[in-house]
C-alpha positions in Angstrom: -17.4 22.0 -37.9 -18.6 24.5 -35.3 -16.7 25.2 -32.1 -19.3 23.5 -29.9 -19.4 20.4 -32.1 -15.6 20.2 -31.8 -16.0 20.3 -28.0 -18.7 17.6 -28.1 -16.3 15.3 -30.0 -13.6 16.1 -27.5 -16.0 15.4 -24.6 -16.9 12.0 -26.1 -13.2 11.1 -26.4 -12.5 12.2 -22.8 -15.5 10.2 -21.5 -14.2 7.1 -23.2 -10.8 7.6 -21.6 -12.6 8.0 -18.3 -14.3 4.7 -18.8 -10.9 3.0 -19.4 -9.6 4.5 -16.2 -12.7 3.3 -14.3 -12.2 -0.2 -15.8 -8.9 -0.4 -14.0 -10.3 1.2 -10.9 -8.1 1.1 -7.9 -6.6 -2.2 -8.9 -3.1 -0.7 -9.6 -3.1 0.9 -6.1 -4.2 -2.4 -4.5 -1.5 -4.3 -6.4 1.1 -1.7 -5.2 -0.2 -2.0 -1.6 0.0 -5.8 -1.8 3.6 -5.6 -3.1 4.6 -3.4 -0.2 2.8 -5.7 2.3 4.5 -8.7 0.8 8.0 -7.0 1.0 7.3 -6.0 4.7 6.2 -9.6 5.6 9.2 -11.1 3.8 11.6 -8.7 5.6 9.9 -9.6 8.9 10.3 -13.4 8.3 13.9 -13.0 7.2 14.7 -10.8 10.3 12.9 -13.3 12.6 14.8 -16.3 11.2 18.1 -14.4 11.7 17.1 -13.6 15.3 16.0 -17.3 15.9 19.5 -18.3 14.8 21.0 -15.9 17.3 18.7 -17.1 20.0 19.8 -20.7 19.3 23.4 -19.8 19.7 22.8 -17.8 22.9 20.8 -20.6 24.4 23.5 -23.1 23.6 26.1 -20.8 25.2 23.9 -20.4 28.3 23.4 -24.2 28.6 27.1 -24.8 28.3 27.9 -22.1 30.9 25.3 -23.6 33.3 26.9 -27.1 32.9 30.3 -25.7 33.5 29.2 -23.9 36.7 27.4 -27.1 37.9 30.7 -29.0 37.6 32.5 -26.2 39.3 30.0 -26.2 42.2 30.3 -29.9 42.6 34.1 -29.6 42.9 33.8 -26.7 45.4 31.4 -28.8 47.5 33.9 -31.7 47.5 36.6 -29.3 48.6 34.5 -28.4 51.7 35.4 -31.8 53.2 39.1 -31.1 52.8 39.3 -27.7 54.5 41.1 -27.6 57.9 39.7 -24.4 59.4 36.5 -22.2 59.5 38.1 -19.4 57.5 38.8 -21.7 54.5 35.3 -23.1 54.9 33.7 -19.7 54.9 35.7 -18.6 51.9 34.9 -21.7 49.9 31.2 -21.3 50.9 31.2 -17.8 49.5 32.6 -19.1 46.2 29.9 -21.7 46.1 27.2 -19.0 46.8 28.7 -16.8 44.1 28.6 -19.7 41.6 25.0 -20.5 42.5 24.0 -16.8 41.9 25.8 -16.8 38.6 24.0 -20.1 37.6 20.6 -18.6 38.7 21.2 -15.6 36.5 22.1 -17.7 33.6 19.0 -19.9 34.1 16.7 -16.8 34.2 18.4 -15.6 31.0 17.9 -19.0 29.4 14.2 -19.0 30.3 13.8 -15.5 28.8 15.6 -16.5 25.6 13.5 -19.7 25.4 10.3 -17.7 25.8 11.4 -15.2 23.1 12.4 -18.0 20.8 9.0 -19.8 21.3 7.0 -16.6 20.6 9.1 -15.7 17.6 8.7 -19.2 16.1 4.9 -18.9 16.5 4.9 -15.4 14.9 7.2 -16.5 12.1 5.0 -19.5 11.3 2.0 -17.2 11.1 3.8 -14.7 8.9 5.0 -17.4 6.6 1.4 -18.6 6.2 0.1 -15.1 5.6 2.9 -14.5 3.1 1.9 -17.6 1.1 -1.7 -16.5 1.0 -0.7 -12.9 0.2 1.6 -14.1 -2.7 -1.2 -16.1 -4.2 -3.6 -13.1 -4.0 -1.0 -10.9 -5.4 -0.4 -13.2 -8.4 -4.1 -13.3 -9.1 -4.5 -9.5 -8.9 -1.4 -9.0 -11.1 -2.7 -11.3 -13.7 -6.1 -9.5 -13.7 -4.4 -6.1 -13.9 -2.2 -7.3 -16.9 -5.2 -8.6 -18.7 -7.2 -5.4 -18.2 -4.2 -3.2 -19.1 -3.5 -5.2 -22.3 -7.2 -5.0 -23.3 -7.3 -1.2 -22.7 -3.8 -0.1 -23.7 -4.4 -0.2 -27.4 -7.8 1.5 -27.2 -6.3 4.1 -24.8 -3.4 4.9 -27.2 -5.8 5.4 -30.1 -8.1 7.7 -28.0 -5.1 9.7 -26.7 -4.0 10.2 -30.3 -7.5 11.3 -31.3 -7.7 13.6 -28.4 -4.4 15.3 -29.3 -5.6 15.8 -32.8 -9.0 17.1 -31.7 -7.4 19.6 -29.3 -5.5 21.0 -32.2 -8.8 21.9 -33.9 -10.0 24.1 -31.0 -8.8 27.5 -29.9 -6.2 27.3 -27.1 -8.2 29.7 -24.8 -11.3 27.5 -25.2 -9.2 24.4 -24.3 -8.0 26.2 -21.1 -11.5 26.9 -20.0 -12.6 23.3 -21.1 -9.9 21.8 -19.0 -10.8 23.9 -16.0 -14.5 22.9 -16.2 -13.5 19.3 -16.8 -11.5 19.1 -13.5 -14.2 21.0 -11.6 -17.1 18.9 -12.9 -15.7 15.4 -12.9 -15.2 15.2 -16.6 -18.7 16.3 -17.6 -18.2 19.8 -19.1 -20.3 19.8 -22.4 -24.0 19.3 -21.8 -27.3 19.8 -23.7 -29.9 22.4 -23.0 -33.1 20.8 -21.8 -35.9 23.3 -22.5 -34.6 26.3 -20.5 -32.4 24.3 -18.1 -28.8 23.3 -18.1 -28.4 19.5 -18.7 -25.6 19.4 -16.2 -26.9 21.2 -13.1 -30.5 22.1 -14.0 -29.8 25.8 -13.7 -32.0 28.3 -15.6 -30.8 29.3 -19.1 -32.3 32.6 -20.4 -34.4 32.3 -23.6 -32.0 34.5 -25.6 -29.1 32.1 -24.7 -31.2 29.1 -25.5 -31.9 30.6 -28.9 -28.2 31.3 -29.6 -27.2 27.8 -28.5 -29.8 26.3 -30.9 -28.4 28.4 -33.7 -24.8 27.6 -32.7 -24.0 31.3 -32.4 -20.7 31.2 -30.5 -19.9 29.3 -27.3 -22.1 29.6 -24.2 -21.6 28.5 -20.7 -24.1 27.8 -17.9 -24.1 30.7 -15.5 -24.4 28.3 -12.5 -21.9 25.5 -13.3 -19.8 27.0 -16.2 -20.4 23.9 -18.4 -20.5 24.4 -22.2 -24.0 24.3 -23.6 -25.3 22.8 -26.8 -28.6 22.0 -28.4 -29.3 18.3 -28.9 -31.7 18.0 -31.9 
């Protein structure tokens, strides 16, 4: 078999491998992105639940402290009726004011914690709903990917084996050039001559080159796009 015919066979194998890759498309990347998104959402939900637990404990502690201070203030107010001079009264009144300030600070903190807890509960509920929807979508995409990969894996293995064998039939220097053109021209690197034009880019092919291509005298490349040329009878 002539060198150009060997390249035509190789090109056919490569185009079939390209078709398999196109069949899968960007599904593997989409699945990977969904997996990462699912993990991030799961982590967010777990962290939020841990924080909600902390907030519950902090709120309980605040409420207990507020109740204790209320009892303390009531006792201090009762003591006001028992004092015998203005100095004791003023000192006790300062203690009451201090306790009230302490209670006000705790109530503000309690409100802030309650607001954070409420917002976090809403956010967590939304994340859990999104997580459920995402997990369903991920399962469906994984199943689709597995089906496509199963259908194509056997054919791909055969084609890769055929490609390896075919590459062995072609001069190593030619393969280097073929691979270079393949990468540069999106896989289409062996094209027919159409009249006096390259079947890849439409560039002009001199009559002498056309004649040699038809006679399969050596390998010829388009001067414009570097693709290998052959004559399609």
